[in-house]
C-alpha positions, 0 to 999 in steps of 0.5 A, spaced: 940 303 410 936 296 410 933 295 403 927 290 401 930 284 398 930 277 398 933 275 405 928 281 408 922 277 406 925 270 407 926 273 415 919 276 415 916 269 412 920 265 417 918 270 423 911 270 421 910 262 420 914 261 427 909 267 431 903 264 427 904 257 430 906 258 437 899 263 437 895 258 434 898 252 438 897 257 445 889 259 443 888 252 441 881 251 438 878 258 441 880 262 434 882 260 427 885 254 426 893 253 426 894 254 418 890 260 418 894 263 424 900 261 420 897 264 414 895 271 417 902 271 421 906 271 414 901 276 411 902 281 418 909 280 418 911 281 410 906 287 410 908 290 417 916 289 416 916 292 408 912 298 411 918 299 416 923 298 412 920 303 407 919 308 412 926 307 414 925 305 421 930 300 423 931 293 419 923 291 420 924 286 424 921 289 429 915 292 425 914 285 423 913 282 430 909 288 432 905 287 426 904 279 426 902 280 433 896 285 431 894 281 425 893 275 429 890 278 435 885 282 430 883 275 426 882 271 432 878 276 436 873 278 431 873 270 429 866 268 429 866 260 431 860 259 435 854 256 431 850 261 435 854 267 433 854 265 425 847 264 425 845 270 429 839 265 432 840 265 440 836 260 444 839 259 451 834 255 453 831 260 459 824 259 460 820 265 464 814 263 467 809 269 467 804 270 472 797 268 471 799 264 464 
């Protein structure tokens, strides 16, 4: 049975950083920055890989991979990066003409 050790954490961190880097380069400026993707990738990999090992389901790398993609997806989808989204004031510049005004 696989146990949590330094080697397991090394592979979780390596997997998370590589997937975070690839994910950050693929989406470019549409989500969180590249460094944020790497950090969230490492966090997702370590957390989900540790849970996979604790539950005794495989060696944890498959769970780490799935957890990394889940964390990165959620972090990037719910990231507010547009000025209008952050400030809450939306001005689209559309003017509606009223009749008789």
